[in-house]
N, C-alpha and C positions, 0 to 999 in steps of 0.2 A: 524332415526333424524328426529322430527317431529313439527308441531308448536303447543302450547297451545290449541289454538281452536279447533285441530280436534281429538287430542288423548286423552283419560282421563288420570289423573296423576297418575294411581293406579298402571302401568305398566311400569311407567318409573320415572326417575328422572329428577326433575326440575333445572337445570341452571338459577340462575337468572344474569342478565346483566343490568347491573346501571351504563347510564352515569351519571358522577358528572355534569362535566361542560366541557367547552372549553376555551382555551386562545389562547388570540390573532387570533380569526379570524377574515382572510380577508374580507370585502365588495366587491363585484364585482359591484356594482352600483354606479351609480354618484348622484343617488338619496336619497340614503340613506347617503352619506357625507354632502348633503346640508341639510337635516331633522337634521342629525345627531344620526338617529334611525339605531340599526339593528335589524332587525326580521330574525331570522332563526328557524331553527327544527333540529332535528337529526335521520334517519331511521336506522336499527338496522336489516340485514338481514344475513340468511346461503346459500349458495348455492342459491340463484335466491329467497329464500323463507324468506319473510318478518318478524320480530318477532315482529315487530310496530314501529310508529314513537311516540315521543316526540310533545306535546303541542307548540305552537308557543310561541316562546319569545325573547320579544321587550326589549332593551338594548340601552344604549346610547352607541354611537361610542367610544367615548372618555375611556368607561370603560374596553375595550379590556376582557370581562370575560362573559362569558352566562353561570346560571348556568342552568342546563338543568332537575337534579332530574329526569329522569326517567327510569324506569323499567320495564325489558320485563322477558319474561321465554321462554325457552329453553329446551324442552323433548326430554329426552336422551338417548334411551335403554342402558340396558348394557351387551351388546353381542359385542366381538371383532369386528364386522363387522360395529355396530356401532361408534365404539372409536375410530376405524381405521379413520374413515369419519371424526370424530370429528377432525382426527390431521390434518389432508388435506384439510380442508374444513373449515378458519376460518371466525371468525365474520367480518362482512363488516359494517363500519357505513359512513354513508353518512350525511351530514350538506348541507343542502339545505337555502339558502337564499328567504323569500316571497317581492314580488316586490310591491310597493305601489299601494293604489288603484288606482290612473287615471291610470294608466300602466297595470292595469287586462286583461286589453283586448287582449292587446299583448301576455302576456305571464305572469303567474301564480308565479314561482317558479325560482332559479337558482339554479345550484348546487355550490357551494364553495368548498369541497372535498372530499374525502374520507380517512378512515384512516380503519385500519387493526390490530383486535387481535385473537392472537396466542392460542389456550385452553390447551398448554402442560400442565402447573403447574397443572392441573385439575389431568391427567393424572400419575403424580407423587407423589399424595397422596394430593397433597393441599388441602384442604374448602375453600378457599377466595384467593383471591390475587387481588390487585392493577395495572395498568398498565397506564404511559402516554406515547400515541402512539398520532405520528406524522400525521398531516392531510394535505394529500399532493394534491396540486390543478388536476383538468379536464383538459387535453389538449385541446379537442374542448369542444365549450361550448352546455351542454345537458341539456337546459330549456322544462318543459315540458308543454305541450300543444301550443307548439308553431306553428301556424297555416302560417305564409308566410315562403315561400323558404327565400331559402340565398340568393338570384339573384331577390329579391325585395327588400332587402335593399339600400336606400341610401348610395352611394358607401363614401362618404363623412363623414356620420355617421359610417361607419365602420374603417375608417381611423381613425377617434379620437377614436373610442372603443379601437382600438390595441395602441394607444398611452395611453391610460389610463391605461391600463393592464402593458405596460411595465414600466410606472412610478411607479405603485404600487408596482412593481416586483422588484424594483431598490428601491424602498425606505424599503419594507421588507426586502432586502438582506442589505441594511445599517443600520437598525435598530438589525437585525439578531436575528430574534423575529418567531422561527419556531410556527407558529398554532398546537395547539395539545388540547385533548380529554384525561380527567382523566377517566379511566373507571374500575368499577369495577369489579366481577365476584366473584359468589359465589354458593357452594350448602349446602343443610344442612346435608348430610351425605358425605361419600368421595364415590366417582367413584368408586373406587375400595379399598377393604381392605386390610390389612397390609398383607394377606397370599397370594391373587392376585397379589399385588403390589412386591411384593417379587419375584415371580412364573414367572412376566410376563416378556416382554420385548420388546423393541421399535429397530424398524426396519429400516434404514434409506437406500434408493437404492440413489445415484449420477449418473447419465449419462449426461458425459461431454464433448467431441467433437469427433466426428469420423474424421479420417486425412487419404490422400491418397487417395480419394474419385474414382469413377471412372468416364474417361473423359463424357460417355454417361449423367453421372448425372448433365453432366453442359451440355450439347448438345441444350434442351430447350432453349427458348428464355425468359428472362425476364420479358415480357407480362403471360405467362401461371403460374400459380403459383404453387407450389407443397408443397404437404404436409410431413415431414421428420418425422417418427414414429417410437420408438424403445419400444418393450414390452418385462416383465419379466416377468415369474408367480413364487408368493412363495406361503408359509401356510400363513392360517389366523386364523383356529383352527384345532383342531386332526384330523378331517373329510375334511373342505373345505379351498381351494386354494384362494387367488387372483391374479388378473391378475392389475400389474403396466404400464401401458399406457402413452406412454410419446408421443405427438404431435407435439411440438411445436420445431422442429429443424430448424436452420434457417443458409441457403447455406452462408457460408461467403469466399471471394475469399482470394488468398494467399497472400504476400507479406511482412510479419511481423509474428512473433510469438506472439499467445494466451496471455496475460499478466499472471500475476501469481498474483494470491490474489485477482483475480476476486468473487463477489458475488453470492452468491447461487440464485438460483429461485425458487418461489413457484409452484405446479405442477396445478394448477387452474388458469390460469390467464384473462379469457375473461371477467370477470366479474369487475376485478381491473385495475386501473387506472397503467400506466404505472410505476410511483416510489412505488406503491407495490406488484412488480411483485418479488422483490427482498428479500429474508430469512433476518430478521438482525441477525447481530454477525454470520453472517454462509459466508464462502470462501473456495475458492477452493485453494488449498497452494503444489505445487509441488513439489515433490521429488525427489532423486536424483534415475536415472534410474535402477542402482543393487540393487536397494533398493526398489524396486516394488516389487508387490506380483503375478503381471501377466504374460505374454510371450513378447518375445521381450526386454529383457535385455541384449543379448550379444553384444560382441564388435560391428561387423557387425551390429547388429538391433538398435544399439544406433548414429552410424554415420548416418547412413539409417534414421530414425527419426529426427536426428537434423537437416538433408536438409527438409524435407518432411514439419514437423510441422510449416516450415519459408517462403515455398516457396509454396506448392502445396493447391488449394483449401481443405474448410474443411465443414463438417456441425457439429452447436454448438448448443446443448442441457443446459447444465449449471444447469440442474433442480433436485432437488432432492426432493424426494416423500416419506413422513415419513407410517410406518406401525405400527399399534399395534397386538402385539404376545401375546395369552393369555400363559397361561402352554400349554395345551393341543399343542397349534400352536408351541409353541417353543420346544417342545419334537419331532414334527413332523417336523420342519427345521431339529435337529439335527440328526433325523432318516433318512429325505432323502439325507442329506448331507451322510451320513454313506453309502448309498444304490449306490447315482450315486455323485461323486464330480465334473461332468461336469454339470453347469446348461445352457442351452439355452435361448441368450438375441437375439432373434429375431428383425430385422430394413428392411424399406422397405421404397421405393418415391414413390407418387402418386402423377398425377395431379387429373385436378376435372374431369376431359374427363374420364381418367381411371376408376376413381373412381366410376361415374355416370354406366358407360358400367358394371362393377363388381358387383354394389348393382342393378341393374335392370335387369340385366342376370342372375343372380346368381352362379357367375365364378368364384371361389376361387383361381384362378389361379394369385398369387400376382406377378406384377412387382417386379422386383429390390430387390427379395427376399432372404435375406440374414441372416446369424445367427454366431454369437460368443458364444465359449463355455467359459463361465466364470468358474475357477475354486474355490469352495466355500471349496473346503476341508478342507483353513489355519483358516476359523472361528471356526475349533473344534483343534487348536492347543491351549494349558493351555493359559490363559491370554489373546490370543486374542480377539482386539474387533472390529476390522478396514481392509479391504484390497483394495488395490488398485493398479488397474494395467492396462496397455496396452494388447488387447485379439484380435487377428486373428478375420477378419469378413470370413467367407465363403459363399459362394453360399449354398442356402436353399437346403437340401435333406433330406427326410423323414429316408432314410437308417442311414445315418451317424448320426440323428437326435436318432433313436433308438440304434443304435452300441454307439455313446457317451453318451448319455445322458440318457437311458433307458426309452425313452419318445415314444409315438407313435402319438402325436396328436399335430399340429403346431398351438402355440398360437392366430397368426396374422390369421390364419384362420378360427377358430374357431368364432373371433370377426370379422371377415367379416360377415359371415354366420348368424351370430345374427343381425348386423348391417342389412343385405339383409332382414331378412325375417321382420323385424321391417318397413323396408319401403315400401314389398309389402303388409303386413297388413295395415298400411297406407293409402296406393293408393286403397284398394280395399275398404274400407269405407270410402274414399271422398265424391264419390256420394252419396250415400245415407245419408250422414250429412252434404250436404252442405246447403238444407234448413234450417234445425234447424239451424245451426252455421249461417247464415245470420238473420233469425227472430232474436233470441236472441244475436246479436252484443255488441248491445246497454248496454243490461245489464251486461254481463261478458266481458267486454273492459279490466280493471285491470286483473283479474285473467287471461284471456288471454298471457296478458303481463308477469306474472312470467313465464307459465310454455316456453315464446320464451326465457326466462334467463336462466334455467334449460336447452336446448335445443339448446342454442347458439353454433354458428359452433366456434372452436376451443378449445371445452371444451377434457378434458381428458378422458373420460368414455364412449363418443359415436364417432362412423364415419359418418360424414356428406355427402347427399347428396348433388349434384350442377346440374348444368343444364344438360339436357339429350341430349341437341343438337348435341355436340361435338363429332363424334366417330373417327374422324378420329386421333387425338392425342391420345387415350387409343388404337388403333391396333399399332401403331408406337413403343409406351412402351412398349407392352407385347413380341412387334418382338424383341426390344433391350434387354428384359430379359433372351432371349435363350443365349445370351453367358456365355456358360458352366463355364468358367475361369474368367470372370471378375472381381471379388471383389481379386478372387490370380495374378494374372496378375498388376491390381493395388496396391496389398499390401496393401489392406484400413484395419486400426484397429479403434479401438474406446475404449475412457478410461472410467474408470464405478470404481468409489468407493460403498462399500457398509460395513455401520456401526451399530453396535447392541451397545445398550446401556451399556449391561450386558453381558462378556464375556459366551459363552457356555458352556465351560469347565473352570470352575474356577483353577488358579494356583494357587497351595500352596505354602503360605509365608514362609518365609526364617524362621521365628521364631517360626513356626510349626514343619518344618524340624530339626529344633534344637531341640527341645523337644523330636520328636523322635528317635531321633539318641541318646540322652541322655538315653530313656525308653531302650534303644537296648544293650547299653556300658553305664554304669551309671560314672560320670567321679571319678577322685583318688582326696583322699583329698589332699590340696597343702602342698608340699612339706615343713617341718618345714623350717623355715631361721635359715640361718648361723648365726656365732656368728655376733656381732654388730662391729661397727670400733675400736670401745675402745678393744675388745678383741681379733679383729684381729690384735691390734698393739700390745698387748700383747705377744701374740701367736708367732710373729716375732720375736721379743725380745725372746723369748725364743728360736727359732728356728737358731737366730746370736750366741748367748749363747756357744750353742751346735755345732753348725760350728766354732765359735774361739777354743770350748776347743778340737774339733778333729784335728784341727791346730798346736796345741801346744803340742798336745800329738806326733805327727808329727815332730813338731821339738827338743823335749827332747830324743825322736828314734833317732835323727841325731847327736845328741851331743853322748850319747852313743855310737853311731855306730863309732865315730870319736875318742876315744879313751880318755874320759874323765874319772875320776873317779868312781867306782860305785857310786847308791845314800846309802848305807851300811854306807861307810867312811865319807858320809856327811850330814853337821846339813841341818836344813831345810831354814835355811835363806842361807846357802851356795847354794846348790839346785837353791833357789828361786833367787841369783844373778848371777850363772851360765845361768836359761833359760832368764832372761830381757836381759842379755849381748848377747846372741845368737840372741835374738831377734831383738835387739839394730841394731847389725853387718847387719844381713839378709835383714834389714828394712821390716820386715813382723807387725813388731809391730804396725808402722804409718798404716800400711794397714790394721789392724784389728780394728785399732780405727776409720777409714773411712767405713770400713764395719757396725762398730755398730754404727754408727753418724745417719742413714736414720732411725733404730728401733728406737733411743732413739727421735726422732723431733716424731715420729709419736705418742708414748708415749705421748710427752710434749702436742703436738695440739690433741689427740683422744681420750686419757685417761683423761688428765688433765687439760683440754677444754682452755687452756691458746696459745690465738695467736696473741694477742698484745704485745707491748716489755712493760719492765718493767722498768720504770725510775727513782722508787724511792730505794736506795743501799739497804735499809734493810730491803725492802722486796722482795727485788733480792736476798737477801744472806737467807732469809729462806727460801724462794721457790726453791734455789737450793740446802740447806738442806733436803726439803723435797723432793725434786727430787732420791737425792743422795741414800737416807734410802730406797725408794720405789725400786729402781734399785737394789739395793743390797740383798733386799729380793724377787724381783722376778730372781735375778742370781741364790741363791740360790734354789728355786724352779724348774729351770731348772736344776741344777744340779741331783736334786734329782732324774727328770726324766730320765738323764742321768743312772746315775749307782745304781736305785732303778728299781727291776727286780717288785716288786708288785705295782706302780704306772703306772695307763695306760696311754697311749701318747694322748693327747686327738688332739695335734697338727700333721695332715697327713706328711708323708715323702715329700720331695721335690720331686715336678712330673719331670721328665729329658725328656718325652713326650708329645707335646703338642697334643691339640685333633685334632688338623687337622693330624697330624703325623699319630696318631694313626688310624683315618679314612683313610688314605692313608694307610696303612701298612695289614689293614684289606680289602679293595678293591683288592689290590695285592694281596695279600692271595688266593683270590676267583677268580682271573681270573686264575690264576697257577692252579688251584685245590686242595689249602690245605686250606680246607675247617675249617677243625678242628683249624688253628689257628686263621681265619675270625673269629669264633666264640668266641675263648679265646678275641680279639680284639675287639668285637662290646661287648659283657659282660663286660669289663674295661670302655668300652665310657660307656655304660650306668648305671654304678655304679657311673663312675665320673659326668657326668652332667643326673641325671635323668629325668628332667624336659624336654631336649628335644626329641621331639618326630621323628628326624631325625633319631637318631641313630637304635630306636623300628624301624623305616620302615625300615632302610638299611638291619637289621638283619634278618626281614621280606622278602626280596629280595632274600638274600642267603639261606633261606629255601626255595622257589621258587622254585630255580635254583636244592637243591637238590630231589627236587620232594614230601619234607614233608610237605602237605598244613594243616596239623594241627597248627603247630607248627607255620608257616607263618602266621595263621588267629588268632593264638594267642599274636604276633608280631603284626600285624597290628592294632590289637583291642587294644595292652596296648598303643600305639601310640594315638587312638583316645582318650583311658582313659587319657591321661597326656593331652593333647592338642585338642580338642571336634572340632576345624576348622583345624585341620591338613587337608589339602584339598588330597595330593597322598596317606596318609594310607585309608582316606575314599573313595577313587577309588577302592584301593584294595582289602579293606572291601567288598566291592559292585560287583568287579570284582568276589572273591572268594564266597560270594553268589549265582551270579549267576552259578559258578563253581556244587554247592551244591544245587542248583534249589530251592535256597530262594529267590525268585522273587521279592515276597515283601522287603525282606528288603534291598535286591542287589538293587532297584527301592528307597529306603529311602536313603541308601548311596550315590548314586550317584545327586541322587535331590539334597542330602545336598550340593556336591561336586559342585553343579552346581551354587547353587545360591550365594556362597560364592564370595566375590568381591575382586582383578578385575578379570571378568568371565575369563573362561579358558576354551580354545579349546579342549582340551583332555576330559575335564570333561562333554562338551558336548556332546560331540562324541561317549562317552562311553553310555551315556543316550540313544542315538538314536542307539545303539548296542544291548543293554540289549530289549530296546523297538520293534525290530528286531527280537531277539529271540522269544517276544510273541508275534509275529505277530501282533504288533499294529503299525501299517503302518504311518497310519497320524502322532501317537506320535514322531514315528522316524520322519517322515519328519522334524517336530518340533524343534527338538532337533538338527537334520543335520543342516537345515536351518540357525540355531543361532550360532551352531559353524561354519559355511563359515562367517557366519556377524562378529566375534571376530577374525577369522584367515584375513578378508579384514581389519580393523581396524589394526590388529601389524602390518600387510605387512607395511601399510599407515603409520605408526609410526614410523617402521623402514627407509624407503624413504626417509621420512621426515630426522630424525637424522642424514641418511648417507649424506645429502643433506645438511644439515647442517655442518656436520664434512669435507666435499670437501669443502663448500665456506672456513671455516675457513681455511683448508690445502692449499688453494688457496692465501688466503691474508697472509699465512705466507710465501709463496714459493715470493710472489709479494715483500714484504717486504726484503726478504733475496737477491731477484734477482736489488732489485734498491742498496740496501746496497753495493753487491758486482759491482754492476755496480758503486757508486759512489768509491769505493776502486780501482779498477782496472782503472778507469780514473788519480786519482790521481798518483798509481804508472804509468803509461805512461807519464804523463806530468814529475816526477821526473827521469826517465829511458831517457826521452828525453834532460832533463838540464846536469843529468853525459854524457850523447853520446858528446854532443855540448864542454863539457868542456875535454872530453878525448880524445887522440890521437888513430890514425888509428892502429885499430889490424892488430898484425903481420900476414906471411902466415902461420906458426907453427900451432899457434894458430885459422885461418881458421880450415886447417884439422882438426884438432883436434875438432873443433866445427863441422865439416860435419862427421866426422865417428861417432860420439853421433847423432843421429839423434832425432828428440821432440817426444814426445809421441802423439803429432798429426799426427805424418806421418802416410804412409800406412804401412800395416805391410811387412817383406820381404816373397819373393814367400817359402824360405824353414821353414819361422816359420808358414805360412800359410797350409803346407804341415803336421808340425809337427801336428799343429791345428786337421787338419783333421784325421788324424792318430790317435790323442788321441780318438776322438769322435767315430772312427769306433770301439777303444778300448770299449770306454764305454757300447755301444751297446750290444755289444760282451756279458760285462758282467751282463748287466742287464741293464744299470743305463742310462737316458736320456743325450743326448749328450749334449755338454756346451753351444753352441749356440743356444741347443734350450730351452725356458721356460718352468716350468712345467705348466704354468698357461695358457698358448697356447692350451694345450689340454683342448678344452670347451665342457662342456653337449650339448646334442642335444636342441632345444631351446621347451622347456615344462616348465610345472611349478615346479617350486623347491621343494613344500609340498603342501597336501591337508591335509584338515582333517583326511582323513584315516591314511595317513601315520604317522600325526602326534600323532596319537593314537595308531596306531601300531608300534612306537620307543618308548614309555611309557608302552606298555605293555610287549615287547624285553626286555627292561630295567631290569625288573622285571618278568623275565620269564613264563608269563601268554601266553603259545602258543595258547590254543584253542581259547580263545578272539583273540589276536596279528592275526590270520587263518582268520577267521570271517573278520577283519577289511580289512585285504588284499584283500581278496576276491571281498569286494565292492571297493574299489580301481581298480582293474582290469574291474570291468563289468561298470565304471561311463563313464560318456557319453566321458567325453574330453580324456579317455585313461588312464593307467599309468601313475604317473609323473615318475622324474627320478630318486629319491629315490626309487621309488616301488626294481626295481632287489637289491641293496643293504638290504630293509627289507627282501627281501623273502630269501637272501642270512643267514642274521642271523636268521632266521628261521630256515633253512634246519641245518645250525649249532650246533642251539641247542638241535636240534633232532639226530645230531650224522652223519647226510646225507652230509660227507663231499664231496664225488663228484657230487652231485643234488648243492649245494652250490655254485662249481667253475664255474659249466656249466651256473649257473645262473649270475653269474659276467661276463660273456665272452663278452659281447654285451657293459657291463657297464664300462669299467677299464679308467675311465676320471677322477676321482677324487682320494684323498688320501685314503680315507676309502673305496672306494672299490678294490684302490692294495693291502692295510692292511688286508682286510677280505679276497683277493684271497691270503697272505700270508698265512692266518693260517689255512684257506684250507687243501694248501700243506703242511702245517707244523705239521697238526695232522692226515696227512693222511701219512707223512712219509718220501713227497719230499722235503728235506731242499737243494735243490740249486734252484729250483723254489720257492721256499717262499722266500730264500735269496734274489734273482731278484726283486719278488714284495715286498718284507720291503724297500730293497733300494729304488725303484720307490717310494712308500707310502711316504718317507721321503727329497727326492728332490721338494715336493711341498713347497709353501710357507706356506700354512696350515695345517699344520699336522693333522694326524688322531687324533678321538676322544680317540682313546685308545693307544695313542703314547708309553706310558711305556711299554704295554705289548708289543709293537712293538719291543724298544728297548730289551730289555730282550730275546727275543724269537730273535732277529736278531745276538745280541753278543753271545749268547748260540750256533747258527748255526757256527759262526766262531773260537768260541771254537772248536768244533766238527771236522770243515775243519781242524783245524790248524793255522789260519790267525789270530794270536795271536794282530800283531800291527792294524789289523780292529777291532778285539774285545774290545782296550782297549779304541779307540778313542771312539764308541757305550756307551762302557760302563760308559766313563767317560762323555758323554753328557747325559745320565742318572742321574746321580749323581749330574751332575749340576741341571736338570731341576726337578727330583723328587728325591731324596735320598732315599733310603732305605736299609734295609741289604742285600737284593737280586743284587741290582746294586755295593754297595760297594764293594759285596763277589763276581761278577761277574771283576770287576777292578782288586780284589787282585788277582784271579788266574791268570787273563790276566798277569799282572805283575809279575806274579811268574813267568811265564810258558816262559816272555822275559830273566828272571836272573834279572830284579829290586827285590832282595829280602827289600829293604829298605822301598821304594814305594809297594810294596805288602802288608809287616807287618801294613801299616799304615793304609790300606783302608781295611784290616782284621779287625785291631781293631773298627774304624768306623764301621764295618758291625757288630761287635762281640756288641756292646755299643746300636746298635738297638735293635738287639734280641740275648742275649747270650744263647738261647738256640738251635741255629742252630749248627749241628752237623758240618754237611759241612765247616761253618765258622771255628771251633778247628780244624779240621782235616788239613786243609792249615795252618793254624797256626801252625802247629806242625811240617808240611812240612819245612815251614820258617824256626823255631828253628832249624830243624836238619842240615839244608842248611848254619847255620849262627852259627854252632858249638853251642849250648846249647839244650846240649842233656837231661837236667834232665827238660828246661820247656815244649822240646819237649815230653816228657811222661806225665807230668800234661795232657796237653793238649790233647793227645790222648788217654788220662783216659775220658778226659772230651766229648771228640768224643763217645766214646764206652758209655760212658752213656748215651747220647741223641740219643742212638741207629741208628747209623752211618750205612748206607743202601749202601752207594757207594762201591762197590767191589774194584775197580780200584784203589780209595783213599789208601784202607787199605792194598792193595798188593804194592801200591808204598812205602808206609812207611816202609813196613817191607821191601821192597828190599834198600830201602836207607839207614836203619837204617844196614843192616847188611855190605852194601859199605862200610860204615862211620865206622863198628867196624873192617874191616880188612886193612883200608889203611893206620893205625901206622904200623901194622907189615910188609905192603908191605913197608914203606918207610927206616924201619929200616933193612930190608934185602937188600934193594937196597943201604944203606951204607954203610952197613958191606963190599955187593962186590964191 
């Protein structure tokens, strides 16, 4: 970046800077107010290099506007280094006021204020922009060519001048008119082409505050100035790096927390007035510690930080430094992060004495040299543009630098070495050039001042030497640096923020993922719409007609069975009269009318579109006539459907089982191993509700259990084709694709599942597991991090919801308690009144009263002994004691679930054992250790692999929940240890929260009771199962238990219910035949027995029992006859 006078324009692009005008510029001179004339000029400079100064403009003071119309040029190279300088070193506009002629001997000009213009829009593709920038005043008066020192001024004049300045500030504040400059910046051609703009990036590094600094940092007195510096090396181009040096740290005392929303500072502050140190519209926004990207985010660290950030001293920079990265620099940034995620941020503390000695002697031992390793890996997460966090500072060690960051050179040491070489070069050439400088001092006064500005103390890019005289402070400071664990003992940490304008790894939009899924699994055409409301009303009328016809036929059959004359001897009219009389006598006629009324109302409302009442009698008569004709016609259509075999019945049969019942039956059949029956139920569900993707998904889970992965894949794909955003099916499609090594497809499916709202913990975890399989560690970490964030959010919502529920319950309890207290108070008052009216109670009544203790009295010792015996008996049976609640058996204080356990639970539910094992292995290797649910999930995995003994061993130390006891029972049941299984099942049912597979627990516990001939317990268990989730098997178990208890009527009712739910169950038919035999209905028993054989009854004991009972009943009449004759 050079001036227009020193460089040819052919190799540079010219940036034109035009100062259009100034608004509300205040005069700092009293003479200007007297004369009413304001004379000023504006100077434009960059990094101490003056680009030009406008002509003197003279306007009246009341005009409040100065038209400068001044244009100057800035020549800028097109390389990345020059563009980075363009970002970090803004245009500085200085407004100067000229003194009147009579005051010229004292001072020629006075600085009114300074404004700053950032050139960032030029690097964002703009060719020109305009800005109105504020003109901020200079704190100390800085007049040029001012010869008299401050001490020579008249004290009275100084006081008056100070009063005038204060009055002027108050006046400006009262008017609320901020002095501004209107500036226009333009270039002929864009600094960056479209290709360069799209491939480049903008990196911003913000060093905020170092907290919990060592005690030795504060040992020096305030009279010894210190420099607190931080340095970070970042890529600039494909071959070149740049060092970001933050030199203007400020030591602050503890006592209060750093204010949130502080304004960020510019990097080069030496040439700026204090008000221009801050970046406009750039603020430091704190975020919750658990959401930070750095270190020190644990619970203990949070407590430490909360205390430290208030009480202890700190060093604050709050400085943001921007860097321009071209395409090569962006690629190199990505490559260097891939090679080493940890980047060193070096810090140091220097006094002037130590700095002088270092530069003079060339000693590279930096005092208080520390380093923080910033994890830059998260910038490679898809879509991530910013990382912010706290990073621990360690004592600098070249071995640690090489080990962690894979770097062998210290940035600060190289910088100190470069500064020392510069000092030596200037010292060597000082003697030879002293005369030449003395001779040409008058001609070169102005250029010397520009160089001085460029090399001013406080510059971010140079180390400055100070007085060489003081060495004692340097020696003591170097001695303090020998403390090996200085930063570790103080637990010093620094907060850093790194932001990119564009992410290094772009995140695939959800729309594009949806398009990819659609290309892999085309959606099915929409299912044809069903009948309209009018058509459904007509079909319902046909069904009701069919039902009435069926009932009338049954009624007529009852008439014939009751002994009426045959229909051959009666005419049609007589038959009609007989039937109507029977219907009226039984009340069915009115029942049929009520049954038909609803369907007729639907026809009037939906078919004929009549919803308003008809007031006109004639119109009402016509409508009723029309309705009657229509109903008769539709009745004939319904009759034709009933009695004609050629007509196809458009209306489906009335569904007796709901979809939820079928779903439950399918799940039950899957649990007990009847996979064929489960397939039949799922087929019926899919036919009944073809647009519901969950049925296909559960069907695919059945095939995963049986190991038929191709059919499972087909089911999951069908589910996605029906509903493109069905997340469980998408996840299982991804899992199966990964199993078959279709990793691109797997990634597409899992990314699509993770992009669906609301976010899913399981989807993000499965995506991370897939990246783990592919050895994509950074992408895996990104997915796991998002999964943990969602898990925390879900737990927070649950806690909030549970807190609200607790508050509601507390309010209800308070209201109930208040009402009870009121009622008790009223009752006590009434009892007191009654006692006053009544006479004294006789002795006999007192004895009776004493013989019946109140419930509040203590238990009798004998009763307590009986309770203890009962508790001991229950312990022997494997049941918990009565006085010990199951909730008192609590789990260890660990996390209830993690992202890996959530994913493993989903995978085990769908029998994806390989991926579930990988999730559990990561859970076992996690830093926090395995969670409470880990043993349960491991046992489920072993159960699915038929390793029943291993599953039982895994559960030995985890038997504190109903889930664990139920799983333990399944292990023993499948091993054939039915007594141990019974005890475990009984334990699982005593907890307040029943196990998730309570249906299976009840079925298996009931079967054990039947096997052990504990029919009363079996009856109770099956009765509970019938109440909670009735099915064919639960009713069959209840019927079996009642049959064994000789409760034949109850057994027959239960078996009939079971037969209604599954008329193809051979065991139900077998027990019905036994009940009929025991009830003396041998013909029905034979018929039921045939049905049992037809459906392939495999229970040999039932067949043998039926044969023996039949033989016994055959000889019973003969035995009774012989007994009577004898």
